[in-house]
matplotlib code that plots the C-alpha trace (Angstrom):
import matplotlib.pyplot as plt

x = [179.6, 178.5, 175.0, 175.1, 172.1, 171.4, 170.2, 167.5, 166.0, 167.2, 165.5, 164.3, 162.4, 165.4, 165.8, 162.1, 162.4, 165.4, 163.6, 160.5, 162.5, 164.3, 161.0, 159.5, 162.6, 162.5, 158.8, 159.0, 162.0, 160.4, 157.2, 159.1, 161.2, 158.2, 156.3, 159.3, 158.7, 162.3, 163.3, 166.6, 168.2, 170.4, 173.5, 173.7, 176.2, 177.2, 178.6, 176.8, 175.6, 171.8, 170.1, 166.6, 164.2, 162.2, 158.8, 158.2, 156.6, 153.7, 152.8, 149.7, 148.6, 144.9, 143.4, 141.8, 145.2, 145.0, 148.2, 148.3, 151.1, 150.3, 146.5, 146.6, 145.6, 148.2, 149.1, 152.5, 153.8, 152.7, 154.0, 157.4, 157.4, 156.5, 159.1, 161.8, 161.2, 161.9, 165.3, 166.8, 167.6, 163.9, 162.3, 159.5, 156.8, 155.0, 151.7, 150.1, 146.7, 147.2, 144.6, 146.3, 147.7, 151.4, 152.3, 151.1, 153.5, 156.3, 155.6, 156.0, 159.2, 160.6, 160.0, 161.7, 164.7, 165.0, 165.0, 167.5, 165.4, 167.0, 165.3, 162.2, 159.9, 157.2, 154.3, 152.9, 150.3, 151.3]
y = [216.8, 215.8, 216.4, 218.8, 219.2, 222.8, 223.8, 226.5, 226.0, 225.6, 222.9, 224.8, 221.9, 220.9, 224.6, 224.8, 221.6, 223.0, 226.3, 224.6, 222.4, 225.5, 227.4, 224.5, 224.5, 228.2, 228.3, 225.3, 226.8, 230.3, 228.8, 227.0, 230.1, 232.4, 230.0, 229.2, 225.5, 224.5, 222.5, 223.6, 221.9, 224.6, 223.7, 224.3, 226.7, 226.5, 230.0, 232.7, 236.2, 236.1, 239.2, 240.0, 239.5, 242.7, 242.9, 245.2, 248.6, 249.3, 252.8, 253.3, 256.4, 256.3, 258.0, 260.7, 261.6, 259.8, 258.3, 255.1, 253.6, 250.0, 250.7, 253.7, 257.0, 259.7, 263.2, 263.8, 265.3, 262.3, 259.9, 261.6, 261.4, 257.7, 256.9, 258.6, 255.9, 253.1, 251.8, 253.1, 249.5, 248.5, 247.7, 250.1, 249.0, 251.8, 251.3, 254.1, 254.1, 254.7, 257.6, 259.2, 262.7, 262.3, 265.0, 262.8, 260.0, 262.6, 263.8, 260.3, 259.8, 263.1, 262.1, 258.7, 260.4, 263.0, 260.3, 258.3, 255.2, 253.3, 249.9, 250.8, 248.7, 250.3, 248.0, 247.8, 245.5, 243.2]
z = [102.0, 105.4, 106.5, 109.4, 111.7, 112.4, 115.9, 115.3, 118.7, 122.3, 124.4, 127.5, 129.1, 131.4, 132.4, 133.3, 135.4, 137.3, 138.0, 139.2, 141.7, 142.9, 143.3, 145.4, 147.6, 148.2, 149.0, 151.3, 153.2, 153.4, 154.9, 157.6, 158.4, 158.6, 160.9, 163.0, 162.4, 161.7, 164.9, 166.4, 169.4, 171.0, 172.9, 176.6, 178.2, 181.8, 182.0, 180.2, 180.7, 181.0, 180.0, 181.2, 178.4, 178.7, 177.1, 174.2, 174.8, 172.5, 171.4, 169.2, 167.2, 166.2, 163.2, 165.4, 166.9, 170.3, 171.7, 173.7, 175.7, 176.5, 176.0, 178.3, 176.6, 176.9, 175.8, 174.1, 177.4, 179.6, 176.9, 177.2, 181.0, 180.9, 178.3, 180.5, 183.1, 180.5, 179.8, 176.5, 175.4, 175.7, 172.4, 171.4, 168.9, 167.2, 165.4, 163.6, 161.8, 158.0, 158.3, 161.2, 160.8, 159.9, 162.5, 165.3, 164.1, 163.8, 167.3, 168.8, 166.7, 168.0, 171.6, 171.0, 169.3, 172.0, 174.7, 172.6, 172.2, 169.3, 169.5, 167.5, 165.3, 163.2, 162.5, 159.0, 157.4, 154.6]

ax = plt.figure().add_subplot(projection="3d")
ax.plot(x, y, z, "-o")
ax.set_aspect("equal")
plt.show()
């Protein structure tokens, strides 16, 4: 009879080595992407449609219910009037204090929806 060697265990060390290498690659790449450090030399185009890069519009809701449009305090009505003057394609950044009344946040969202502003970012803290 031949002596057969039984495999009661699986050697996981090569698997762990591969996983550590993959983890290092992902973390390194994610760091570069987040910081925007990856250098990219973009090609030049002679004919292109240049769009105006419009700045973002910032709306802030404080914990005591005050509304600010670009650091100017407003009521919901004046905010709506000011937002009517802004192009619907303009990006709106909405920051709301975590202790703010949810109704104040909903009021701003209703105004933006009524005026058909769809380029909206809501700022949160990591």
